[in-house]
C-alpha positions in Angstrom: -30.1 -53.8 8.8 -27.2 -56.2 9.6 -28.0 -59.7 10.5 -30.9 -59.7 13.5 -28.9 -56.6 15.4 -31.4 -55.4 17.6 -30.7 -52.0 19.1 -28.2 -51.7 22.0 -27.5 -48.5 22.4 -31.0 -46.3 22.4 -31.2 -42.7 22.9 -34.6 -41.2 21.8 -34.8 -37.7 23.2 -38.8 -37.8 22.7 -39.2 -40.4 25.5 -37.1 -38.8 27.9 -40.1 -35.8 28.5 -41.2 -37.3 31.8 -37.4 -36.4 32.8 -37.9 -32.8 31.6 -36.1 -33.0 28.6 -39.0 -32.0 25.6 -36.4 -31.6 22.6 -33.2 -33.7 21.4 -30.2 -31.2 22.8 -28.6 -29.1 20.1 -25.0 -29.8 19.0 -25.3 -33.4 17.1 -23.0 -33.1 14.6 -24.2 -35.0 11.2 -21.4 -35.5 8.2 -23.9 -37.9 6.3 -24.8 -35.1 3.4 -27.3 -36.9 1.8 -29.5 -37.3 5.2 -33.1 -35.1 5.3 -32.3 -34.1 8.7 -28.6 -32.7 8.3 -28.9 -29.0 7.6 -26.4 -28.6 5.4 -24.0 -27.0 7.8 -23.3 -30.3 9.4 -25.7 -30.4 12.0 -28.7 -32.9 12.7 -31.9 -31.3 13.1 -34.1 -34.2 13.5 -36.8 -34.1 16.2 -35.0 -37.3 18.0 -32.3 -40.1 17.4 -31.9 -43.7 17.4 -28.4 -45.1 17.3 -27.8 -48.8 17.5 -25.0 -51.8 17.1 -24.6 -52.4 13.5 -22.2 -55.6 14.3 -23.6 -59.3 14.5 -22.3 -59.9 18.1 -23.6 -56.2 19.3 -20.8 -55.5 21.4 -19.5 -51.9 20.3 -16.2 -50.9 20.5 -15.5 -48.0 17.8 -17.7 -45.7 16.3 -17.6 -47.7 13.2 -19.6 -50.2 14.9 -22.9 -48.0 15.3 -25.5 -47.2 12.9 -28.1 -43.9 13.0 -31.5 -45.6 12.4 -32.8 -42.1 11.9 -31.3 -41.8 8.8 -33.6 -40.7 6.2 -32.5 -39.9 2.1 -33.0 -36.5 1.0 -35.2 -35.8 -1.8 -33.8 -34.8 -5.1 
């Protein structure tokens, strides 16, 4: 975590069950090969994701200003 950045962009698909969404939709691309949730073909297989701002002022204006909080390192 950089500074005291609180989540600003937050999509937790598990919390959307009341809206009829029971699982995270498919098609979430992940190019982080070191992540446990990456299926090896570039797709995220996590049950839910959380994305937040990674900048101090919490104002994102490019993808580099975001951070996937769902990242979990692969065990070797």
